[in-house]
C-alpha positions in Angstrom: 9.9 14.6 14.9 10.2 11.8 12.2 7.8 9.3 11.8 8.5 5.8 11.3 8.4 4.1 7.8 7.0 0.4 9.0 8.2 -2.7 6.9 6.2 -5.4 7.6 8.1 -9.0 7.1 4.8 -10.7 5.7 1.3 -11.0 4.8 -0.3 -10.8 8.4 2.2 -7.5 9.7 1.1 -5.5 6.4 -3.0 -6.5 7.4 -1.8 -5.7 11.4 -0.6 -1.9 10.9 -3.5 -1.4 8.5 -5.8 -2.3 11.2 -4.1 -0.5 13.8 -3.5 2.7 12.0 -6.2 5.5 11.4 -6.3 7.7 8.7 -4.4 6.7 5.4 -1.9 4.7 4.8 0.8 5.1 2.1 2.1 1.9 1.4 4.7 1.6 -1.1 6.1 -1.3 -2.6 9.4 -2.3 -3.6 11.1 -5.6 -5.1 14.2 -7.0 -4.4 15.3 -7.5 -8.1 18.2 -5.3 -9.2 16.3 -3.0 -11.1 14.0 -2.4 -8.7 16.2 -2.2 -5.7 18.0 1.4 -6.6 14.7 3.1 -7.6 13.0 1.7 -4.5 16.1 3.3 -2.4 15.5 6.4 -3.8 11.9 6.5 -2.8 12.5 5.3 0.5 15.0 8.6 0.9 11.6 10.1 -0.6 9.4 8.9 1.2 11.7 9.3 4.8 11.7 13.2 3.8 8.2 13.4 3.2 6.9 11.4 6.3 8.6 14.2 8.4 7.6 17.0 6.3 3.3 16.0 6.7 3.7 14.8 10.1 0.7 12.7 11.2 -1.4 13.3 7.8 -0.7 9.6 6.7 1.6 6.2 7.7 4.0 5.0 5.6 4.5 1.4 5.3 6.9 0.0 3.1 6.3 -3.6 1.8 8.6 -6.1 -0.3 6.3 -7.6 -3.1 8.0 -11.0 -2.1 7.5 -11.2 1.4 3.8 -9.6 1.1 2.4 -11.0 -1.8 -1.1 -11.2 -0.6 -1.3 -7.4 -0.2 0.8 -6.9 -3.6 -2.2 -8.6 -5.2 -5.1 -7.1 -3.4 -3.9 -3.9 -4.3 -3.1 -4.9 -7.9 0.5 -3.8 -8.2 2.7 -5.2 -11.0 5.6 -3.2 -10.7 8.4 -2.1 -8.4 8.1 1.1 -6.9 4.4 1.2 -6.8 2.9 3.9 -4.1 -0.4 3.3 -3.1 -2.7 5.1 -0.9 -5.0 3.4 1.2 -8.2 4.4 3.1 -10.2 2.2 5.1 -8.3 -0.9 3.6 -9.4 0.1 0.0 -6.6 1.6 -2.4 -7.8 5.3 -3.6 -5.0 6.3 -5.3 -1.6 4.5 -7.0 1.1 5.1 -9.1 3.8 2.8 -10.4 7.1 3.8 -10.8 9.7 5.7 -9.4 9.0 9.5 -8.2 10.9 12.6 -6.9 10.2 14.3 -4.2 7.9 17.3 -6.0 6.2 14.1 -8.1 5.2 12.3 -4.6 4.1 15.4 -3.0 1.6 16.0 -5.6 0.4 12.8 -5.7 -0.1 13.0 -2.2 -1.4 16.3 -2.3 -4.0 15.1 -4.9 -5.2 12.4 -2.6 -4.9 12.6 0.8 
């Protein structure tokens, strides 16, 4: 069964999703400027596949850096796309830049 990738529209929704989720959260931050859009679309596909593969091991949240500036600052995100694995509100791992499915799987396996 496919899991939904949450896409909060603002800071409060991002924080609400984190507060209502037990277990690790994979937040991947995307941008709306031209160079970031293509890389983020590729990440959408990879994260969608991995949420199916990993099942309930994590919850995925896609955050637009412009719409969610507080979480972007809180987790030290400066580039799009950036993946941040969050546990109990704290970042435990992050990776900036686009990742292939294999690279993303290695990131998750090393940090989940």
